[in-house]
N, C-alpha and C positions, 0 to 999 in steps of 0.2 A: 121707820116705816119702810116697807118694801115695795109699795105701789108707786107707779110713775107719777110725776108731777110736772107741771109746766115750769119753764124758766122764769125767774123773777129776781128782783133785787133782793139781796139778803146779805147778812154779815159774812164776811170772809175772814179767813185766818190772817189776812194781811190788812184788814180793816178797810178794804177797797170795795169797788163794785165790779160786777161782771160786765164785760163789754159785749156780751150776747153771742159770742162765738164758741166754738168747741175745738178741742185739739184733734190731732190725727187719730187718737184712740177714743174719741167721743168725750173727753174730759173737758170741763168748762174752764176757760181761761179768764183771769181777772186782771183788772188794771188797778194800780195803786191809787189811793186817794190823792187829790190835788194837794200839792205842797208837801207831800210826804216824800222822803228819799226813795229813789227807784230801787226796787228789789230785783234779785236774780230771777230771770225767766228762763225756763228750759227751752232749748232750740226746738223748732218745729221738726219733727221726725218725718221725713218724706218716704221712709222705707215702706215697701209694699211686699206682698207675697209673690209678685211676678219676678221673672228673671231679669237681671240687668248686668251690664259690663262693668266690672270693678275699675275704679280709678287706678292708674299706674302708681306703683310705690315710688317714693322719692329716692333719687340716686345718692348713695353715700360714698364715702372715700373707699371703703372696702369693695363696694360694688364696682366702682370705677376701675380699681386694680384688677378685679376678676374680668371685667369687660376688656381691659387692655391685654390680658393674657389670652383671651379668646380671639380677639381680632388681630393681635400682633402689634397694636399701636399702644405705646406706653401711656398711662394715665395716672392721675393721683399725685402729680408733683414730681420733684426731682428724685426723692427717695424711691418712689414707686418705679420710676423709669430706670434707676440704677439696679434695683432688684430684678426687673424684667431683663435688663441686659445681662446680668449674671446668669439668669436661668437660660438665656439663649446661648451661653458659652462665650462671654466676653473676655476681656483681657484678664480679669481676675476670677472668672467663673470656671465652669466645667469644660468639657471637651468642645472645641470650636466646631461650628457648623461646616459640613462638607460643601463643596461648590454646588452640588445638586440641591441640598437643603437651602442654601443661601439663595439660589436662583428661584426656588419655589417660594421662599419668603418674599423675595422681591416681586415676583409675579402676583402673589397674593396682595401685597401692599400697593402694587401699581407703580412703584418708584423705580427709576433707572439705576443701573450700577454706577457707583462712583469710580473715579480713576484708580483709587487705591484698591478698591474691591476687585476691579477688573484685572489689575496687575497681580494681585494675590491669587486670583483664580487661574491666571495664565501660568504662574509659577507652580501651582499645584498640578496643573496638567502635564508639565514637563517632567520626565523621569530624572531622578537624582543621579549623582555619580556612581553610587553603589549599584543602582539598578542597571545603569549602562555597562558597568564593569562586569556584573554577573551575566548579562546577556552576551557580551563579547566572549567571556570565558566559556559559556555554554556552547556558543557557535563553534569555537575552536575545538572543544571536546567532540562535538558531533561530527565536524569535518574530519578530525583525526580518526574517529571510529569508523567512518565510512571508508577512508583511505586504507586503513588496516584491513577492513573486511574485503575490500577489492584486492589488496595484495595477497591475502590468504587464499582467496578464490583463485587468483592467478597461479600461485605456487602449487596448490594442492589439486587443482582441477585442470586449468588450461594448459599448463606445461605438460601434463600427462597426455592430454588430447593431441597436442602438437607433436610431442615426441613419438607417440604411437604411430601417427601418420608418417613421420619421417622414417622411422625404423621399418615400418611395413613397406614403404616405397623402396628402401635400400635392399631389403630381403627379396622383394619381387624382381628388382633389377639384377641381383646376383643369380637368381634362379633362371631368368631368361638368358643371361649370358652363358651360363653353363649348358642350358638346353641347346643353344645355338652353336656350341662348340667354340665359342670365343675364348681364347687362352689369355690368362693373366700371368704377369711375370712373378717370379718367386719372391721378389722384394717389393714391398708396397709402400706407397707414399702415406704420410700422416693423414688420417681421416678417410683413407680408402678402405672399403669393405672387401674382405677376402674369404669369410667363412660365416657359418650360421651355428649358433649355440642352441641346443635343445636340453631342457631339464624337464622330462616328462612328468615327474611328480608335482611340479609347480606350474605346469602348463606354460612354460617359458619357451618362446621361440624368438630369438633376437639376433640381428646381424653382428658380426665381430669386425671391428675396424682397427687399423693400425694407430697406436698411440692412445694416451689416456687424457688428452686435452678435453676440458669441459666444453669449450666452444665448438670444437671440430667433431667431437665424438660423443662424450657422455651425455651432454645436454640434448642430443638428438635421439636419445633413447637407445643408443647402441652400446654394446659391450666393447671396452677398450683393451687392446693387447699391450702389455709392457714390452715395447720393442725399441725403445730409444734410450741413448745415453747409459748412465750407470745402472739403470733399472731394466736393461734389455734382458729378455728371457727367451727361451727356446720356442720353436714352432712345433706344432703337433707331429709333423712328419720327421722331425729329428730323432735320431736313434736313442739319444739320452737327453735329459734336460727337464726343465720345469716350465710349463706353459702357463704364464701368469696373466690373469684377467681382472678387470675392475669394472664396476658399474654402480649406478645410483641405487640406493635402497629406498629413498623417498623422492617424489617429484621427478619430472623429466623422464617419464616412462617407467621408472623404478623396476627394472628387470630383476634386481637382486633383493626385492622387498622381503621375500620369505626364505632366503637360503639358510636362515637359522633353524629351519624345520627339517633340513636334510639330515639323514642319519647314515651310518655305515651301511654300504651296500646299494644305496640309491644311485641311479645311472645319470651320468652327464655325458652328452654326445656332442662332438664337434664335427659339423658337416662341411667339407671343402669341395672343390671342383671335381676331385678324383676319388676321394675316400671319405669314409665315416670312421671317426676315432671315438671309441667308447671307453669311458672312465667309470670307475666305481668309487664312491665317497669312502674315505678311510678314517678321517679325523677332523676335528674342528677346534679352533682357538676362539672362544667367545669374545674376549676383550684383549686388545693389545694397543701399544702406542702407534700413532701414524708414522713415526720414524723407525719402526721396527722393520727394516727392509730385508732382514735375514729370512723372512718367511718366503721370499722369492728366490732364494739360493737354489742351485741345482739339486742339492739335498737340503730341503728347507728345515730350519731349526724349529723344534716343537711339533713337527708333523708325525714323528715316530718312524720316519724313514731313516735307514742307516747306511744305505749305499745308493749309488747312482741308478737312475731309472727314468721312466717316462711318466712324469707327474703333471698334474694340473692344480693351480691355486686360484681360488676365487676370493676377491677382497672387496669389502664394502664398508660403509660407515656404521657406527653403532654408538649409543642407542639410537632408535629411530628419531628422525627429524633433527639430528645433530651430526656433527662431524668430529666429535671430541676423540673418539677411539675408532679402532678398526676390528672388524669381524673377519675371520679367516676360515676357509673350508678347503681341505686338501682331498685329492683323489689320485688314483693310480690307473694307468691305461691297462685295459683287460682285453681289448679287441681292436684290430685295424681291418676294416672291411672296405673293399673296392665298391664304388657306386654301381659297377656293372653287375654285382651280385645282389643288388637290392638293399633295402633298408635293414639295419640290424634289429634284432628282437626287441631291444629297448624302445624303439620307435614304432614297432608294430603292435605291441601289447596294448 
């Protein structure tokens, strides 16, 4: 029958009677007959179609481990705490935490540092012996490099500045004395200026002083005359002889820096108080030993001269920036001109 009917007592599958209520879904519930064993009754279903907040799931051991990994607090027993310690880089785990990571973990957990942790962090802050040694070596290298740079600057630049000033002052002093008519003796003291050397091709104008002392003559940017002891050479006004000169090729004014560029026929002029002595370059010895003093002989060996005459010899160091060998340039006097007749053609051109 499909029509509706009122509730009434009737037989039930359990042999009991209805208690007159209905279930959540409109089904009729029955009570068992008195004296009969109690049968299973389905629980009342309170579910509706409305929204509701679900009950929280129960916390299991695995969930506790996951929570401990998230919060940083070990959970789930000793085994779980041991695994968490390994993951954090404990004694038998991976890489240990850095002080910054450890401090962050401590701040997150809210616990203060222990004494051991504080000491370990302090040790990590201090540089090790290798770091200290490398820093010290680096500082030594930097200091050495700065000192070398200063020394090179002094040698290649400042010595030239100072020597040019000293040589220019000496040349001006000589010119003033000559213009005023002040006479100088024919014999000069070591370091005393007495002439001026002109090399027009190289734009060299440098005073000539007695002696070849570095301190008294050459380091002041002047040209030195071999006029002492066993290396004594002639003066320009002598009727025969070899007028020997020396000067720096590098640093300290470097007046002979480019004499290697001189060729046969180039003029070299020596100006004195009374006369101009004009020489012409004849030959060159590019390399010779510093002990080869025969190049200063009255008839210098290797020059090509075969008899006595009025010669000039220029000597300097070679190669550049060393003093291992000597470079020699020879010339022969071709004109002796009084100052009263004016400058020679070599200085006018």
